[in-house]
C-alpha positions in Angstrom: 12.0 -8.6 8.8 7.9 -8.4 9.3 5.3 -10.8 8.3 4.3 -10.8 4.5 1.1 -9.2 4.9 2.1 -6.4 7.4 2.5 -3.2 5.6 4.6 -0.6 6.9 5.6 3.0 6.1 7.8 3.1 3.4 6.2 0.2 1.4 4.7 -0.1 -2.1 1.3 -1.8 -1.9 -0.9 -3.9 -4.0 -4.6 -4.7 -3.6 -5.5 -8.1 -2.0 -8.6 -8.5 -4.2 -7.0 -8.2 -7.6 -3.1 -7.9 -6.9 -2.9 -4.9 -8.8 -0.8 -1.7 -7.7 -1.9 1.1 -6.1 -1.3 3.7 -8.7 -1.1 7.5 -8.7 -3.0 9.3 -12.0 0.4 8.8 -14.2 0.5 5.3 -13.1 3.2 5.1 -10.7 3.1 3.1 -7.7 2.3 4.9 -4.4 4.4 4.6 -1.2 2.6 4.6 2.3 3.5 7.4 4.3 1.1 7.1 7.3 -0.7 4.2 8.9 -3.1 5.2 11.5 -6.8 4.7 12.4 -9.4 6.9 10.8 -13.3 6.6 10.7 -12.9 3.7 13.3 -10.8 1.5 10.8 -6.8 1.3 10.4 -6.2 2.9 7.1 -2.9 3.2 5.1 -2.4 7.0 3.6 -0.2 7.6 0.3 2.0 10.2 -0.8 -0.7 11.9 -2.6 -3.3 12.0 0.1 -5.4 9.2 -0.8 -6.1 6.5 1.4 -7.3 2.6 1.3 -8.4 0.6 4.5 -5.1 -1.6 5.8 -7.1 -4.8 5.3 -7.8 -4.1 1.6 -3.7 -4.1 0.7 -0.9 -6.2 1.1 2.9 -5.4 0.8 4.1 -5.4 -2.9 6.6 -8.5 -3.2 10.4 -6.9 -3.8 10.6 -9.2 -6.9 7.7 -7.5 -8.7 9.4 -4.1 -7.8 12.2 -4.8 -9.4 10.3 -5.1 -12.6 9.2 -1.4 -12.8 
């Protein structure tokens, strides 16, 4: 069991500043498929090829995922 803010591959994430899901164009949550350093910053990459900086997202609580 990881830390609350720790994001791992396979997690769904929400933005820290707004607590909104990271969504694709159809409004579905995106799953993290890769975490790597890019442009000298740690980034999370999603199924659709988009990315966010690691420090701008947190793992989505499992209870919130059940509501989807």
